[in-house]
C-alpha positions as CSV (number, residue, x, y, z in Angstrom):
1,M,104.6,5.4,95.8
2,W,103.0,8.3,93.9
3,G,100.6,9.2,96.7
4,G,103.2,9.1,99.4
5,L,105.6,11.3,97.5
6,F,102.8,13.7,96.5
7,S,101.7,14.0,100.2
8,A,105.3,14.5,101.4
9,I,106.0,17.2,98.8
10,D,102.6,18.8,99.5
11,C,103.2,19.0,103.3
12,S,106.7,20.4,102.7
13,L,105.4,23.1,100.4
14,V,102.7,24.1,102.8
15,Y,105.3,24.3,105.6
16,I,107.8,26.3,103.5
17,C,105.2,28.7,102.0
18,Q,103.1,28.9,105.2
19,K,99.9,28.9,103.1
20,E,97.7,26.5,101.2
21,D,96.9,27.7,97.7
22,P,96.5,26.3,94.1
23,W,100.1,27.2,93.3
24,N,101.3,24.7,95.9
25,S,99.3,21.9,94.2
26,I,100.6,22.8,90.8
27,T,104.2,22.9,92.0
28,N,103.5,19.7,93.9
29,G,102.4,17.9,90.7
30,A,105.4,19.1,88.8
31,L,107.9,18.1,91.5
32,T,106.2,14.7,91.9
33,G,106.4,14.0,88.2
34,A,110.1,15.1,88.1
35,V,111.1,13.0,91.1
36,L,109.3,9.9,89.9
37,S,111.2,10.0,86.6
38,V,114.6,10.9,88.0
39,R,116.2,7.6,86.9
40,T,115.3,8.2,83.2
41,G,117.3,11.4,82.8
42,A,116.8,15.2,82.7
43,A,114.7,15.3,79.6
44,A,112.2,12.8,81.0
45,M,112.2,14.6,84.3
46,A,111.4,17.9,82.5
47,G,108.6,16.3,80.5
48,S,107.1,14.6,83.5
49,A,107.3,17.8,85.5
50,V,105.4,19.7,82.8
51,I,102.8,16.9,82.5
52,G,102.4,16.8,86.3
53,G,102.1,20.6,86.6
54,V,99.6,20.9,83.8
55,L,97.5,18.1,85.1
56,L,97.3,19.7,88.6
57,A,96.7,23.1,87.0
58,L,93.7,21.6,85.1
59,I,92.4,19.9,88.3
60,E,92.8,23.1,90.3
61,G,91.3,25.3,87.5
62,V,88.3,23.0,86.8
63,G,87.7,22.6,90.6
64,G,87.8,26.3,91.1
65,I,85.6,27.1,88.2
66,L,83.0,24.5,89.2
67,I,83.0,25.7,92.8
68,N,82.7,29.4,91.8
69,N,79.9,28.6,89.3
70,C,78.0,26.5,91.8
71,L,78.3,29.2,94.5
72,C,77.3,31.9,92.0
73,M,74.3,29.8,90.9
74,A,73.3,29.2,94.5
75,V,73.4,32.9,95.3
76,F,71.5,33.7,92.1
77,V,68.7,31.2,93.0
78,E,68.5,32.5,96.5
79,L,68.2,36.1,95.3
80,C,65.5,35.1,92.8
81,L,63.6,33.2,95.5
82,N,63.8,36.1,97.9
83,S,62.5,38.5,95.2
84,V,59.6,36.2,94.4
85,V,58.7,35.9,98.1
86,K,58.8,39.7,98.5
87,L,56.5,40.2,95.6
88,C,53.9,37.8,97.1
């Protein structure tokens, strides 16, 4: 249920915004949380939306940080190796 709703909202946001970015995923998590708790009332919907949005923001943030750090580390290692080779 959660995965299907998440995918449907994700595809809808990509279609509406005409781009794929981290904000779509964060909004997607918030909307999925809210829709899944719609039967429990507005307060529960708001809480679930905040939790879903924060969870996806953490996932997107940590993923972006790890990817950027790994890419930076790979470039740094390559530059160091190239410098050592040029010295020899």
